[in-house]
C-alpha positions in Angstrom: 0.0 0.0 -0.1 1.1 3.6 -0.8 0.2 6.1 1.9 -0.6 9.2 -0.2 -1.3 12.9 0.8 -2.8 14.5 -2.3 -1.9 18.1 -2.7 -4.4 19.7 -5.1 -6.2 22.7 -6.5 -9.6 21.1 -7.8 -9.8 21.7 -10.7 -11.3 19.3 -13.3 -8.4 17.0 -14.0 -7.6 17.1 -10.2 -11.1 15.6 -9.6 -10.3 12.7 -11.9 -6.9 12.1 -10.1 -8.7 12.2 -6.8 -11.3 9.6 -7.9 -8.4 7.5 -9.2 -6.6 7.7 -5.9 -9.8 7.0 -3.9 -10.5 3.8 -6.0 -7.1 2.3 -6.5 -6.6 -0.8 -4.3 -3.0 -0.1 -3.6 -3.6 3.6 -2.5 -4.2 4.5 1.1 -5.3 8.2 0.8 -4.6 9.6 4.2 -5.0 13.4 3.4 -6.1 16.0 0.9 -4.4 19.3 1.1 -5.7 22.3 -0.9 -3.7 25.1 -2.6 -4.7 28.1 -4.8 -4.4 27.7 -8.5 -7.2 26.5 -10.7 -9.3 28.7 -8.5 -8.8 30.8 -5.4 -8.1 28.9 -2.1 -11.6 29.2 -0.8 -12.9 27.6 -4.0 -10.4 24.8 -4.3 -11.0 23.9 -0.6 -14.7 24.0 -1.0 -14.3 21.9 -4.2 -12.2 19.3 -2.3 -14.9 19.1 0.4 -17.6 18.7 -2.2 -15.8 15.8 -3.9 -15.1 14.3 -0.5 -18.8 14.4 0.2 -20.0 13.2 -3.1 -17.5 10.4 -3.4 -17.6 9.3 0.2 -13.9 9.8 0.7 -12.7 9.4 4.3 -9.4 11.4 4.1 -9.4 14.7 5.9 -9.1 18.0 3.9 -6.7 20.5 5.1 -6.8 24.2 3.8 -3.6 25.3 2.4 -1.8 28.3 0.9 -3.8 31.1 -0.8 -0.7 33.1 -1.9 2.8 32.4 -3.2 5.7 31.2 -1.0 7.3 34.6 -1.2 4.3 36.7 0.0 2.8 39.3 -2.4 4.6 38.0 -5.5 2.7 39.1 -8.6 0.1 36.4 -9.2 -2.3 35.6 -11.9 -6.2 35.3 -12.0 -7.5 31.8 -11.8 -8.1 30.2 -15.3 -11.9 30.2 -15.3 -11.9 29.7 -19.0 -10.4 26.3 -18.4 -12.1 25.0 -15.2 -15.1 27.3 -15.0 -16.1 29.9 -12.4 -16.6 27.2 -9.8 -13.4 25.4 -10.7 -15.4 22.3 -11.5 -16.7 23.0 -14.9 -19.7 25.2 -13.8 -21.8 22.3 -12.6 -23.2 24.5 -9.7 -21.2 23.4 -6.8 -23.0 24.7 -3.6 -21.5 27.6 -2.0 -21.1 25.9 1.4 -20.4 22.2 2.0 -21.4 21.0 5.5 -18.3 19.0 6.2 -15.5 20.0 8.8 -12.1 20.9 7.7 -9.0 19.5 9.2 -8.1 22.0 11.9 -4.4 22.2 11.0 -3.2 24.2 8.0 -2.0 22.1 5.0 1.7 22.4 5.6 1.5 21.5 9.3 -0.8 18.6 8.4 1.8 17.4 6.0 4.6 17.7 8.5 2.9 16.1 11.3 1.4 13.2 9.2 4.8 12.5 7.7 6.4 12.5 11.1 3.8 10.1 12.3 4.5 7.8 9.4 8.3 8.0 8.7 9.4 6.6 5.4 5.9 5.7 4.3 4.2 8.8 2.9 4.2 9.7 -0.8 3.3 13.4 -1.5 1.5 13.7 -4.8 1.4 17.4 -5.6 -0.7 18.5 -8.7 -1.0 22.3 -8.1 1.4 24.9 -7.1 4.2 23.7 -4.8 3.4 26.3 -2.1 2.2 23.9 0.6 5.3 21.6 0.2 7.7 24.5 0.3 5.9 25.8 3.5 6.2 22.4 5.0 10.0 22.3 4.3 10.4 25.8 5.7 8.7 24.7 9.0 10.5 21.3 9.2 13.6 20.9 6.9 14.2 17.4 8.4 11.1 16.4 6.4 13.3 15.6 3.5 14.6 12.5 5.2 11.1 11.3 6.3 9.1 11.3 3.1 9.0 8.2 0.9 8.9 10.2 -2.3 7.3 13.4 -4.0 5.5 13.0 -7.2 4.8 16.3 -9.0 2.5 17.1 -11.9 4.2 20.1 -13.4 7.0 21.5 -15.5 8.1 21.3 -19.1 11.6 20.2 -19.9 12.1 19.1 -23.6 8.9 20.9 -24.7 7.2 24.3 -24.4 5.1 25.3 -21.4 1.4 26.0 -21.4 1.1 29.4 -20.0 4.1 30.8 -21.7 6.5 29.3 -24.2 8.8 28.7 -21.3 6.6 27.7 -18.3 3.9 25.1 -17.2 1.1 26.6 -15.2 1.7 24.9 -11.8 5.3 25.9 -11.7 4.6 29.4 -13.2 2.2 30.1 -10.4 4.9 29.9 -7.7 8.3 29.4 -9.2 10.2 30.1 -5.8 8.2 27.3 -4.1 8.9 24.9 -7.0 12.7 25.6 -6.8 12.7 24.8 -3.0 10.9 21.6 -3.6 13.0 20.5 -6.6 16.3 21.3 -4.9 15.5 19.6 -1.6 17.2 16.4 -0.9 14.0 14.2 -0.8 13.3 11.9 -3.9 11.3 13.8 -6.5 9.7 12.6 -9.7 8.3 15.2 -12.0 5.6 14.2 -14.3 5.4 17.2 -16.7 4.0 18.3 -20.1 6.6 16.1 -21.9 4.4 13.2 -21.1 1.0 14.4 -20.0 0.3 16.1 -23.3 0.5 12.6 -24.9 -2.3 11.3 -22.6 -5.5 12.4 -24.1 -8.8 10.8 -22.8 -11.3 10.7 -25.8 -14.9 11.7 -25.2 -16.0 8.1 -25.8 -13.5 6.8 -23.3 -14.9 9.2 -20.7 -18.4 8.2 -21.6 -17.4 4.5 -21.2 -16.2 5.2 -17.7 -19.5 6.9 -16.9 -21.6 4.1 -18.2 -19.5 1.4 -16.3 -19.0 3.0 -12.9 -22.2 4.6 -11.6 -23.0 7.9 -10.0 -19.4 8.7 -9.0 -18.4 8.6 -12.7 -21.5 10.5 -13.8 -20.3 13.4 -11.8 -16.9 13.0 -13.2 -18.4 13.0 -16.7 -20.5 16.1 -16.0 -17.8 18.3 -14.4 -15.4 17.4 -17.3 -17.6 18.8 -20.2 -16.4 22.4 -19.8 -12.8 21.2 -19.7 -13.4 19.2 -22.8 -14.7 22.2 -24.6 -11.6 24.2 -23.7 -9.5 21.4 -25.5 -11.5 21.6 -28.7 -8.9 22.6 -31.3 -6.1 21.8 -29.0 -6.3 18.0 -29.1 -8.0 15.9 -31.7 -10.8 14.6 -29.4 -11.3 14.7 -25.6 -9.1 16.2 -22.9 -5.5 15.9 -21.5 -5.5 14.2 -18.1 -2.5 15.9 -16.6 -3.0 15.1 -12.9 -4.0 11.5 -13.1 -0.6 10.8 -14.9 1.2 11.7 -11.7 -1.2 9.4 -9.7 -0.6 6.6 -12.2 3.2 6.9 -11.7 2.8 6.0 -8.0 1.4 2.6 -8.7 2.8 1.9 -12.2 6.2 3.6 -12.6 7.0 1.0 -15.2 4.8 2.8 -17.6 7.1 5.8 -17.6 10.7 6.5 -18.9 12.6 8.8 -16.7 15.8 10.8 -16.8 17.8 11.8 -13.8 19.5 15.1 -12.9 19.5 18.3 -10.8 16.6 20.5 -11.5 16.3 24.3 -11.2 13.3 26.6 -11.6 13.8 30.1 -13.2 12.3 32.7 -10.9 11.8 36.1 -12.5 12.3 37.5 -16.0 11.1 36.4 -19.4 11.4 32.7 -18.6 9.8 32.9 -15.2 8.7 29.4 -14.2 10.9 27.4 -16.6 12.0 24.1 -15.3 15.5 23.1 -16.4 17.4 19.8 -15.6 21.0 19.2 -15.8 21.1 15.5 -16.9 23.4 13.3 -14.9 25.1 12.0 -18.0 26.1 15.3 -19.4 29.0 17.5 -18.3 28.8 21.2 -18.1 31.0 24.0 -16.6 30.4 25.2 -13.0 26.7 26.2 -12.6 23.9 26.8 -10.1 22.9 23.0 -10.7 26.1 21.8 -9.1 26.0 19.8 -5.7 22.2 19.5 -5.9 20.2 16.3 -5.5 19.6 14.3 -8.7 15.8 14.1 -9.3 13.9 12.2 -11.9 11.8 13.7 -14.7 9.5 11.7 -17.0 10.5 11.9 -20.6 8.4 9.0 -21.9 5.0 7.4 -21.3 2.9 4.4 -22.4 -0.1 6.6 -22.7 -2.6 3.9 -23.9 -1.6 1.8 -20.8 -2.0 4.8 -18.5 -5.4 5.6 -19.9 -6.4 2.0 -19.5 -5.2 2.1 -15.9 -7.4 5.1 -15.1 -10.3 3.5 -16.8 -10.0 0.2 -15.1 -9.3 1.7 -11.6 -12.4 4.0 -11.7 -14.8 1.4 -13.1 -13.6 -1.4 -10.7 -15.6 0.2 -7.8 -19.3 0.4 -8.7 -21.0 1.0 -5.4 -22.4 4.6 -4.9 
């Protein structure tokens, strides 16, 4: 079993990833921490509580960062044209969800939960890295206690998706991402290099809905706005960015990785760009020297990942 804390900003593709984690038999989902990104922190937290309620998820929800790691950094408006005004495809999420929040803020929940389960917790972060950076700031010894950190974010051998240089999760808080990437815990980055290859068709999503009952009906409904955004960007359907990171946790053999130190550009024209110094290439002295070698995903068996997502979600039919 993989004990997982899911750090998320729901978000349509976040919702699919959450349902995958909830259903997979090898995942013990022990916490959900929220961060600003696809919507403001109040909205992403409400959405996490909504999905917890609708999908009968036991894991506590801890509210996390609503601003960048370096306070008052210039930030950007939420991408309502991608995820809708409510962050979940404009399905009409209630303003208030009558469920209690975990009393601790997200970064402290991460610290204390990892300390209570040393060497066992995988952090799956599919939004900005702010909560993880705040956790490291509070407890630097965390790096030796986490099993691994799996990140959805970054673009290495391809362009970004908010600028030619930067992917959205990293662009939203580059300083936090650089703290996380350069820390001496084991990091795997599942970025646009592989997620853009992983497109779930409209029919495949409908097949999940038809096979998996009410939970999948909600997933289908909240995905329609997102699919409309992808019209003209992919041939058919939607890119399932965040679910790829979750798939890596249980099926790393479906990915090809490359090792090397990673830095994140903070400021300037390439703000948020992720750059790896591959271990097998030599360079002159640089700011990548003497940093931990981390893994980035450079290849993916996309059909197998899509099948894994389908099979995991439809395997649990009770509602």
